[in-house]
Residue frames relative to the residue before (quaternion, step in Angstrom):
aa qw qx qy qz dx dy dz
M 1.0000 0.0000 0.0000 0.0000 0.00 0.00 0.00
S 0.4621 -0.6978 0.4730 0.2754 3.59 -0.86 0.96
A 0.6590 -0.5200 0.3693 0.3987 3.56 -1.28 0.42
S 0.6631 0.5053 -0.3148 0.4538 3.59 0.97 -0.80
A 0.6494 0.5028 -0.3163 0.4748 3.56 1.01 -0.81
Q 0.6255 0.5320 -0.3321 0.4641 3.57 1.05 -0.77
H 0.6475 0.5290 -0.3120 0.4511 3.57 1.00 -0.85
D 0.7254 0.4393 -0.2370 0.4740 3.59 0.99 -0.88
R 0.5109 0.6876 -0.4024 0.3230 3.59 1.23 -0.30
K 0.3053 -0.7518 0.5601 0.1669 3.54 -1.00 0.85
K 0.6070 -0.5547 0.4302 0.3726 3.54 -1.23 0.51
V 0.3725 -0.7112 0.5517 0.2261 3.57 -0.93 0.93
T 0.0816 -0.8008 0.5934 0.0066 3.58 -0.90 0.96
T 0.6781 -0.4401 0.3632 0.4631 3.57 -1.27 -0.03
H 0.5923 0.5538 -0.3602 0.4612 3.57 1.15 -0.56
T 0.6037 0.5500 -0.3410 0.4657 3.58 1.08 -0.75
F 0.6118 0.5568 -0.3358 0.4505 3.57 1.01 -0.86
R 0.6827 0.4890 -0.2833 0.4631 3.56 0.84 -1.02
L 0.6624 0.5121 -0.3075 0.4522 3.60 0.91 -0.90
K 0.6459 0.5241 -0.3281 0.4477 3.58 0.97 -0.82
K 0.6347 0.5094 -0.3410 0.4705 3.58 1.00 -0.73
E 0.6516 0.5244 -0.3146 0.4489 3.57 0.92 -0.91
R 0.7277 0.4157 -0.2258 0.4966 3.58 1.05 -0.78
R 0.3956 -0.7327 0.4509 0.3214 3.56 1.37 -0.04
E 0.3849 0.6801 -0.5088 0.3611 3.54 1.01 0.93
T 0.4220 -0.7403 0.4696 0.2310 3.58 -0.75 1.03
L 0.3447 -0.7392 0.5512 0.1757 3.54 -1.00 0.95
T 0.1902 -0.7736 0.5944 0.1100 3.57 -1.07 0.76
M 0.0328 0.7924 -0.6061 0.0598 3.55 -0.93 0.96
L 0.0414 -0.7644 0.6428 0.0267 3.54 -1.19 0.69
T 0.4594 -0.6173 0.5313 0.3544 3.54 -1.26 0.21
A 0.0040 -0.7612 0.6482 0.0201 3.55 -1.28 0.48
Y 0.1332 -0.8153 0.5624 0.0340 3.54 -1.03 0.83
D 0.7872 0.2226 -0.1204 0.5624 3.59 1.26 -0.12
Y 0.7208 -0.4774 0.3163 0.3906 3.53 -1.36 0.29
P 0.7139 0.4538 -0.3115 0.4329 3.68 0.65 -0.93
T 0.6354 0.5151 -0.3386 0.4651 3.60 1.01 -0.71
A 0.6485 0.5208 -0.3126 0.4588 3.56 0.96 -0.88
L 0.6492 0.5230 -0.3101 0.4570 3.56 0.97 -0.87
A 0.6707 0.4962 -0.2982 0.4637 3.59 0.91 -0.91
A 0.6595 0.5037 -0.3087 0.4647 3.60 0.96 -0.85
D 0.6233 0.5337 -0.3293 0.4671 3.56 1.04 -0.80
R 0.6920 0.4795 -0.2820 0.4601 3.58 0.84 -0.95
A 0.6336 0.5232 -0.3313 0.4638 3.58 1.16 -0.53
G 0.5167 -0.6690 0.3982 0.3562 3.59 1.21 -0.41
I 0.2915 0.7708 -0.5151 0.2359 3.60 1.22 0.38
D 0.5042 -0.6888 0.4380 0.2819 3.59 -0.92 0.93
S 0.8319 0.0089 0.0722 0.5502 3.56 0.86 -0.94
L 0.1754 -0.7630 0.6134 0.1038 3.54 -1.17 0.67
L 0.1816 -0.7656 0.6118 0.0809 3.51 -0.93 1.01
V 0.2201 -0.7201 0.6424 0.1424 3.54 -0.79 1.05
G 0.0990 -0.8669 0.4886 0.0069 3.53 0.23 1.35
D 0.5165 -0.6106 0.4838 0.3555 3.55 -1.17 0.49
S 0.3976 0.6895 -0.4741 0.3765 3.57 1.31 0.19
L 0.4830 0.6565 -0.4348 0.3831 3.57 1.26 -0.26
G 0.5436 0.6249 -0.3955 0.3969 3.58 1.17 -0.51
M 0.7315 0.4003 -0.2196 0.5064 3.56 1.05 -0.80
V 0.7909 0.3744 -0.1962 0.4424 3.59 0.64 -1.09
V 0.7423 0.3500 -0.2186 0.5279 3.61 1.20 -0.38
L 0.7905 0.3373 -0.1587 0.4860 3.58 0.85 -0.99
G 0.4843 -0.7325 0.3878 0.2803 3.58 1.27 -0.11
Y 0.3955 0.7083 -0.4944 0.3122 3.61 1.19 0.38
E 0.6035 -0.5672 0.4247 0.3657 3.57 -1.28 0.33
N 0.7858 0.0043 0.0137 0.6183 3.58 1.17 -0.62
T 0.6823 -0.5190 0.3349 0.3911 3.58 -1.27 -0.10
L 0.4786 0.7372 -0.4059 0.2503 3.60 1.21 -0.34
P 0.6890 0.4911 -0.3243 0.4229 3.68 0.89 -0.66
V 0.5027 0.6803 -0.4232 0.3245 3.61 1.21 -0.31
T 0.2357 -0.7956 0.5500 0.0949 3.56 -0.89 1.00
M 0.6725 -0.4557 0.3846 0.4383 3.54 -1.32 0.12
E 0.6572 0.5140 -0.3220 0.4474 3.58 0.93 -0.84
D 0.5930 0.5446 -0.3580 0.4729 3.59 1.08 -0.69
M 0.6963 0.4917 -0.2782 0.4428 3.55 0.79 -1.06
L 0.6734 0.4993 -0.3072 0.4504 3.59 0.85 -0.92
H 0.6108 0.5621 -0.3399 0.4422 3.57 1.03 -0.80
H 0.7278 0.4241 -0.2427 0.4811 3.59 0.81 -1.00
C 0.6052 0.5565 -0.3555 0.4446 3.60 1.07 -0.66
K 0.6359 0.5313 -0.3316 0.4510 3.58 0.96 -0.81
A 0.6490 0.5155 -0.3189 0.4598 3.58 0.97 -0.83
V 0.6592 0.5059 -0.3041 0.4658 3.58 0.95 -0.88
A 0.6545 0.5239 -0.3136 0.4458 3.58 0.95 -0.87
R 0.6337 0.5216 -0.3354 0.4625 3.59 1.12 -0.56
G 0.7366 0.4431 -0.2344 0.4540 3.57 1.11 -0.61
A 0.7777 0.2984 -0.1445 0.5341 3.61 1.10 -0.66
K 0.1339 -0.8239 0.5496 0.0347 3.55 -0.64 1.12
H 0.7468 0.4356 -0.2246 0.4495 3.62 1.07 -0.63
P 0.6641 0.5024 -0.3472 0.4313 3.67 0.86 -0.72
L 0.5242 -0.5535 0.5306 0.3705 3.52 -1.35 0.33
L 0.2015 -0.8077 0.5485 0.0785 3.58 -0.67 1.12
I 0.0675 -0.8163 0.5730 -0.0285 3.55 -0.69 1.16
G 0.2129 -0.7812 0.5781 0.1011 3.56 -0.82 1.03
D 0.3722 -0.7337 0.5325 0.1991 3.55 -0.88 1.01
M 0.3266 -0.7392 0.5518 0.2060 3.60 -0.70 1.02
P 0.3514 -0.7870 0.4661 0.1997 3.61 -0.51 1.14
F 0.7323 -0.4217 0.3227 0.4263 3.53 -1.37 0.25
M 0.8460 0.1299 -0.1752 0.4865 3.53 -0.98 1.08
S 0.5185 0.6206 -0.4399 0.3904 3.62 1.17 0.30
Y 0.7910 0.2248 -0.1339 0.5530 3.60 1.24 -0.29
Q 0.5803 0.6177 -0.3672 0.3831 3.60 1.26 -0.02
V 0.6077 0.6074 -0.3576 0.3659 3.62 1.10 -0.57
S 0.7730 -0.1852 0.1562 0.5864 3.57 0.86 -1.00
V 0.6175 -0.5466 0.4137 0.3858 3.54 -1.23 0.48
Q 0.6471 0.5373 -0.3229 0.4340 3.57 0.94 -0.88
E 0.6738 0.4808 -0.2908 0.4799 3.58 0.94 -0.90
A 0.6181 0.5496 -0.3414 0.4466 3.58 1.05 -0.73
V 0.6594 0.4988 -0.3065 0.4717 3.59 0.92 -0.89
R 0.6482 0.5216 -0.3172 0.4551 3.56 0.95 -0.88
N 0.6853 0.4775 -0.2877 0.4686 3.59 0.88 -0.90
A 0.6243 0.5291 -0.3393 0.4639 3.58 1.01 -0.75
G 0.6483 0.5357 -0.3102 0.4434 3.55 0.99 -0.84
R 0.6121 0.5668 -0.3495 0.4265 3.57 1.07 -0.68
F 0.5990 0.5695 -0.3636 0.4298 3.58 1.08 -0.67
L 0.7125 0.4208 -0.2492 0.5032 3.58 0.99 -0.79
Q 0.7258 0.4745 -0.2532 0.4289 3.56 0.79 -1.05
E 0.7926 0.3183 -0.1514 0.4975 3.58 0.89 -0.92
A 0.8089 0.3529 -0.1372 0.4498 3.57 0.93 -0.90
G 0.5120 -0.7014 0.3974 0.2967 3.61 1.21 0.05
M 0.4090 0.7038 -0.4831 0.3224 3.59 1.19 0.44
D 0.4224 -0.6918 0.5274 0.2546 3.56 -1.30 0.39
A 0.7934 0.0409 0.0302 0.6066 3.58 1.21 -0.54
V 0.2939 -0.7242 0.5855 0.2152 3.55 -1.33 0.11
K 0.2288 -0.7385 0.6131 0.1624 3.55 -1.33 0.38
L 0.0329 0.7818 -0.6226 0.0064 3.55 -1.09 0.71
E 0.4752 -0.7023 0.4743 0.2366 3.53 -1.23 0.63
G 0.6533 0.5425 -0.3899 0.3561 3.54 -1.22 0.58
G 0.3805 -0.7252 0.5361 0.2047 3.52 -1.33 0.40
A 0.8526 0.1132 -0.0441 0.5083 3.56 -0.58 -1.20
S 0.6467 0.5652 -0.3174 0.4020 3.58 1.04 -0.77
V 0.7568 0.3632 -0.2097 0.5014 3.62 1.14 -0.45
L 0.3254 0.7874 -0.4826 0.2032 3.61 1.23 0.20
A 0.6508 0.5188 -0.3271 0.4475 3.59 0.92 -0.87
V 0.6445 0.5180 -0.3078 0.4706 3.55 1.04 -0.81
V 0.6478 0.5206 -0.3162 0.4577 3.58 0.90 -0.93
K 0.6683 0.5097 -0.3011 0.4505 3.59 0.85 -0.98
A 0.6780 0.4942 -0.2982 0.4552 3.59 0.92 -0.87
I 0.6562 0.4981 -0.3177 0.4695 3.59 0.96 -0.81
V 0.6491 0.5042 -0.3105 0.4775 3.58 0.97 -0.86
A 0.6436 0.5292 -0.3176 0.4525 3.59 1.00 -0.82
A 0.6562 0.4961 -0.3037 0.4808 3.57 1.19 -0.53
G 0.5826 -0.6213 0.3520 0.3881 3.58 1.30 0.09
I 0.5563 0.5971 -0.3806 0.4349 3.56 1.27 0.40
P 0.3771 -0.7341 0.5121 0.2380 3.64 -0.59 1.05
V 0.1563 -0.7993 0.5784 0.0460 3.55 -1.01 0.91
M 0.1735 -0.7343 0.6477 0.1062 3.53 -1.06 0.89
G 0.3285 -0.7496 0.5425 0.1897 3.58 -0.90 0.93
H 0.1574 -0.7709 0.6105 0.0911 3.56 -1.32 0.16
L 0.0371 0.8114 -0.5759 0.0923 3.55 -0.56 1.24
G 0.6292 0.5118 -0.4173 0.4099 3.54 -1.32 0.36
L 0.7687 -0.1515 0.1768 0.5958 3.54 -0.68 -1.11
T 0.0335 -0.7995 0.5987 -0.0355 3.55 -0.41 1.26
P 0.3998 -0.7845 0.4174 0.2247 3.61 -0.18 1.29
Q 0.6325 0.5399 -0.3485 0.4324 3.60 1.06 -0.62
S 0.7075 0.3959 -0.2477 0.5303 3.59 1.27 -0.31
V 0.2227 0.8349 -0.4858 0.1320 3.57 1.25 0.42
H 0.6629 0.4923 -0.3178 0.4660 3.60 1.00 -0.73
Q 0.6523 0.5118 -0.3074 0.4671 3.56 1.02 -0.79
L 0.6953 0.4689 -0.2628 0.4771 3.57 1.08 -0.75
G 0.4831 -0.6879 0.4241 0.3370 3.57 1.24 -0.20
G 0.7753 -0.3016 0.1596 0.5314 3.56 1.13 0.62
W 0.6770 -0.4829 0.3739 0.4108 3.54 -1.38 -0.09
R 0.2414 0.7980 -0.5027 0.2286 3.55 0.38 1.27
A 0.5562 -0.5870 0.4726 0.3504 3.55 -1.16 0.66
Q 0.2567 -0.7768 0.5645 0.1096 3.54 -1.14 0.75
G 0.7877 0.3789 -0.2383 0.4232 3.56 -1.31 0.26
K 0.4023 0.7489 -0.4513 0.2712 3.60 1.13 0.51
T 0.6842 0.3904 -0.2895 0.5437 3.61 1.26 -0.19
A 0.6586 -0.5181 0.3639 0.4067 3.57 -1.22 0.44
I 0.6600 0.5131 -0.3124 0.4512 3.59 0.96 -0.85
A 0.6842 0.4755 -0.2847 0.4741 3.56 0.88 -0.95
A 0.6376 0.5324 -0.3212 0.4548 3.58 1.03 -0.78
R 0.6356 0.5300 -0.3256 0.4572 3.58 0.98 -0.87
K 0.6316 0.5344 -0.3264 0.4572 3.58 1.02 -0.83
L 0.6617 0.4984 -0.3112 0.4657 3.59 0.97 -0.78
V 0.6165 0.5312 -0.3417 0.4701 3.59 1.03 -0.77
E 0.6790 0.4920 -0.2864 0.4635 3.58 0.88 -0.96
D 0.6516 0.5156 -0.3153 0.4585 3.57 0.96 -0.87
A 0.6376 0.5298 -0.3275 0.4534 3.58 0.97 -0.82
Q 0.6659 0.4934 -0.3000 0.4724 3.57 0.93 -0.85
L 0.6409 0.5226 -0.3179 0.4637 3.58 1.04 -0.78
L 0.6437 0.5151 -0.3241 0.4641 3.58 1.00 -0.77
E 0.6272 0.5183 -0.3363 0.4742 3.57 1.03 -0.74
E 0.6690 0.5013 -0.2936 0.4636 3.57 0.91 -0.92
A 0.6617 0.5148 -0.3011 0.4544 3.58 1.10 -0.69
G 0.6526 -0.5623 0.2965 0.4124 3.58 1.25 -0.19
C 0.3831 0.7175 -0.5003 0.2969 3.62 1.21 0.15
F 0.3634 -0.7372 0.5244 0.2224 3.58 -1.02 0.78
S 0.7848 0.0178 0.0080 0.6195 3.58 1.30 -0.30
V 0.1800 -0.7760 0.5948 0.1082 3.58 -1.26 0.37
V 0.3127 -0.7103 0.6010 0.1910 3.55 -1.01 0.91
L 0.1208 -0.7630 0.6322 0.0607 3.57 -0.99 0.90
E 0.0343 -0.8419 0.5373 -0.0362 3.58 -0.42 1.23
A 0.8789 -0.0273 -0.0105 0.4760 3.52 -1.03 0.99
I 0.4643 0.6156 -0.5018 0.3920 3.55 0.65 1.19
P 0.6671 -0.5067 0.3399 0.4275 3.63 -1.14 0.43
S 0.5669 -0.6441 0.3980 0.3246 3.56 -0.95 0.89
R 0.6647 0.4955 -0.3239 0.4558 3.61 0.96 -0.76
L 0.6167 0.5195 -0.3451 0.4804 3.58 1.11 -0.58
A 0.6469 0.5200 -0.3172 0.4588 3.59 0.94 -0.86
E 0.6497 0.5084 -0.3145 0.4695 3.58 1.02 -0.80
L 0.6291 0.5342 -0.3249 0.4618 3.57 1.03 -0.81
I 0.6598 0.4961 -0.3033 0.4760 3.59 0.90 -0.92
S 0.6520 0.5299 -0.3138 0.4424 3.58 0.93 -0.91
D 0.6631 0.5067 -0.2986 0.4631 3.58 1.03 -0.80
R 0.6943 0.4913 -0.2747 0.4485 3.58 1.08 -0.72
L 0.6954 0.4617 -0.2736 0.4778 3.58 1.15 -0.52
T 0.3707 -0.6923 0.5636 0.2562 3.55 -1.21 0.52
I 0.6353 0.4774 -0.3324 0.5079 3.59 1.26 -0.24
P 0.5683 -0.6306 0.4007 0.3446 3.61 -1.08 0.61
T 0.2676 -0.7140 0.6216 0.1795 3.52 -1.24 0.61
I 0.1789 -0.7580 0.6191 0.1007 3.55 -1.09 0.76
G 0.2035 -0.8333 0.5081 0.0783 3.55 -0.48 1.17
I 0.0396 0.7311 -0.6810 -0.0123 3.50 -1.29 0.58
G 0.7986 -0.0261 -0.0512 0.5991 3.53 -0.19 1.30
A 0.5923 0.5708 -0.3558 0.4437 3.58 1.13 0.64
G 0.6429 -0.5733 0.3182 0.3958 3.57 1.17 0.46
A 0.6539 -0.5601 0.3801 0.3380 3.51 -1.40 0.10
G 0.5640 0.6482 -0.3747 0.3484 3.59 1.24 -0.11
C 0.5134 0.6332 -0.4245 0.3939 3.59 1.26 0.00
D 0.5921 -0.5952 0.4155 0.3500 3.57 -1.27 0.31
G 0.7902 0.0351 -0.0285 0.6112 3.57 1.28 -0.24
Q 0.2997 -0.7423 0.5718 0.1793 3.53 -1.30 0.14
V 0.0701 -0.7645 0.6385 0.0552 3.54 -1.24 0.61
L 0.0449 -0.7638 0.6425 0.0422 3.54 -1.20 0.64
V 0.4908 -0.5841 0.5420 0.3524 3.52 -1.27 0.43
T 0.4818 -0.7184 0.4206 0.2738 3.56 -0.55 1.18
H 0.6357 0.5327 -0.3400 0.4433 3.59 1.02 -0.71
D 0.6158 0.5104 -0.3445 0.4916 3.60 1.16 -0.52
L 0.6493 0.5343 -0.3036 0.4481 3.57 0.93 -0.94
L 0.7593 0.3862 -0.1938 0.4865 3.58 0.95 -0.90
G 0.4352 -0.7011 0.4638 0.3225 3.58 1.24 -0.14
L 0.4044 0.7334 -0.4515 0.3079 3.56 1.05 0.82
F 0.6631 0.4676 -0.3060 0.4981 3.60 1.24 -0.26
D 0.2871 -0.8345 0.4503 0.1357 3.55 -0.36 1.24
R 0.5807 0.6367 -0.3821 0.3339 3.62 1.12 -0.50
F 0.7550 -0.2426 0.1800 0.5820 3.58 0.87 -0.93
T 0.2463 -0.7135 0.6240 0.2022 3.54 -1.32 0.25
P 0.4487 -0.7028 0.4724 0.2858 3.61 -0.62 1.06
K 0.6329 -0.5562 0.3884 0.3732 3.55 -1.13 0.67
F 0.7266 0.4574 -0.2509 0.4470 3.57 0.96 -0.87
A 0.6133 0.5548 -0.3574 0.4340 3.62 1.23 -0.10
K 0.2493 -0.7436 0.6006 0.1554 3.56 -1.04 0.80
K 0.2930 -0.7550 0.5644 0.1600 3.57 -0.85 1.02
Y 0.1828 -0.8162 0.5437 0.0686 3.57 -0.43 1.26
A 0.7722 0.0768 -0.0668 0.6272 3.57 1.29 -0.20
D 0.2758 -0.7352 0.5884 0.1928 3.57 -1.29 0.26
L 0.0036 -0.8643 0.5024 -0.0250 3.53 0.59 1.19
H 0.5539 0.5925 -0.4097 0.4174 3.59 1.15 -0.43
A 0.6698 0.4751 -0.2887 0.4921 3.59 0.95 -0.86
E 0.6467 0.5178 -0.3206 0.4592 3.57 1.01 -0.78
M 0.6264 0.5241 -0.3310 0.4726 3.60 1.05 -0.74
A 0.6489 0.5168 -0.3166 0.4599 3.59 0.94 -0.90
R 0.6410 0.5206 -0.3180 0.4657 3.58 1.02 -0.84
A 0.6759 0.4976 -0.2915 0.4589 3.58 0.89 -0.96
F 0.6458 0.5164 -0.3228 0.4605 3.59 0.97 -0.84
A 0.6567 0.5113 -0.3109 0.4590 3.59 0.95 -0.86
E 0.6518 0.5088 -0.3141 0.4665 3.58 1.00 -0.84
Y 0.6169 0.5432 -0.3281 0.4655 3.57 1.06 -0.79
M 0.6536 0.5173 -0.3104 0.4570 3.59 0.88 -0.94
T 0.6589 0.5200 -0.3038 0.4508 3.56 0.92 -0.96
E 0.6991 0.4756 -0.2768 0.4566 3.59 0.86 -0.93
V 0.6330 0.5108 -0.3383 0.4732 3.60 1.04 -0.68
E 0.6934 0.4926 -0.2752 0.4481 3.57 0.88 -0.99
S 0.7239 0.3974 -0.2320 0.5141 3.58 1.15 -0.62
H 0.4557 -0.7261 0.4047 0.3183 3.58 1.35 0.20
R 0.4080 0.6846 -0.4957 0.3453 3.57 1.08 0.75
F 0.7461 0.1897 -0.1550 0.6191 3.55 1.30 -0.23
P 0.5377 -0.2431 -0.8058 0.0488 1.53 -1.79 1.75
G 0.3691 -0.7086 0.5588 0.2220 3.55 -1.20 0.62
A 0.7489 -0.3772 0.2787 0.4683 3.55 -1.30 -0.05
E 0.6640 0.5284 -0.3081 0.4302 3.57 1.04 -0.79
H 0.6954 0.4346 -0.2698 0.5047 3.59 1.24 -0.30
S 0.6438 0.5413 -0.3002 0.4499 3.57 1.32 -0.02
I 0.4288 -0.6785 0.5387 0.2560 3.55 -1.26 0.53
D 0.3041 -0.7793 0.5256 0.1548 3.56 -0.72 1.10
M 0.2071 -0.7434 0.6223 0.1315 3.54 -1.32 0.44
P 0.5100 -0.6572 0.4464 0.3297 3.65 -0.76 0.93
D 0.5999 -0.6041 0.3917 0.3488 3.56 -1.03 0.85
E 0.6711 0.5165 -0.3124 0.4305 3.57 0.91 -0.90
E 0.6434 0.5103 -0.3229 0.4704 3.57 1.10 -0.69
L 0.6328 0.5159 -0.3325 0.4722 3.58 1.03 -0.73
R 0.6410 0.5174 -0.3281 0.4624 3.61 1.01 -0.84
A 0.6462 0.5183 -0.3180 0.4611 3.55 0.99 -0.86
L 0.6371 0.5253 -0.3256 0.4605 3.58 0.99 -0.78
L 0.6708 0.5014 -0.2964 0.4591 3.59 0.89 -0.95
E 0.6359 0.5288 -0.3271 0.4571 3.56 1.06 -0.77
T 0.6700 0.4836 -0.3075 0.4719 3.58 0.94 -0.85
L 0.6418 0.5179 -0.3284 0.4604 3.57 1.02 -0.73
E 0.6355 0.5229 -0.3240 0.4666 3.57 1.09 -0.76
V 0.6295 0.5218 -0.3221 0.4773 3.57 1.04 -0.82
D 0.6511 0.5153 -0.3141 0.4603 3.59 0.94 -0.92
R 0.6551 0.5179 -0.3120 0.4530 3.60 1.00 -0.84
Y 0.6551 0.5064 -0.3075 0.4689 3.56 0.99 -0.88
T 0.6516 0.5236 -0.3093 0.4534 3.58 0.95 -0.92
S 0.6434 0.5359 -0.3094 0.4508 3.53 1.01 -0.91
K 0.6471 0.5187 -0.3173 0.4599 3.60 1.00 -0.83
Q 0.6477 0.5197 -0.3222 0.4545 3.59 1.02 -0.81
V 0.6387 0.5219 -0.3216 0.4650 3.57 1.02 -0.78
D 0.6458 0.5334 -0.3189 0.4436 3.60 0.99 -0.87
K 0.6347 0.5329 -0.3300 0.4520 3.58 1.10 -0.70
């Protein structure tokens, strides 16, 4: 995005989301966990940034998202908010931050806006979280839903498996999506579900759907930025497209750095700070005087 276009760009809001769906304009979303990524995504013109609890895996090295805490999320959300001014910023509510009680869920959701600079929160689940969604929305906090493969329920789902592949399971997802809309969600993420089911849900809802592994029929798309950039070395999900291979590029750069340091090719003169000859001579003279004086004292 050019500098002039960036200057004229308006802040994306939940209202923008609704308008884009009405106009059949596709929404773009990426995850971000730090300041430089947020800044780059903002400058590229991305509509929305999700500070996902996926940071537990791609940034913190956990096996899944379950160990991620509220403090982890708030820390990374603050960094993203410092880097991105135009996208709609959404904080992912981590495991057990909204399941204990409605009151605690509202309090934790509020922290994302009050302390971390987010514009909205995202939480996982359908019918089981309706009371929580309604209470958070009633407190004036926009909520994005999340259906299909819900990582916080990975053990309950039996692993990282696609959802909604049978008529019964698909019907449940359709019903849950409608319930989330009725409860006040401004948008719903659909993850790892059949593309025709995702398109059907998208057509039935007046709020936008954001797909990840759900085909092209959704109103928008989201990817984990580390998957897109090839920065996560463990695996790349089938539904993720790798637009770069930065992990390999980092390894190459690190190896080249090691070679140049070990062979004394780095740092070179161009990377070093020079000192005027006269100042160096003056320093050597003072050091010589100090050495001579010290010898006289020792005697």
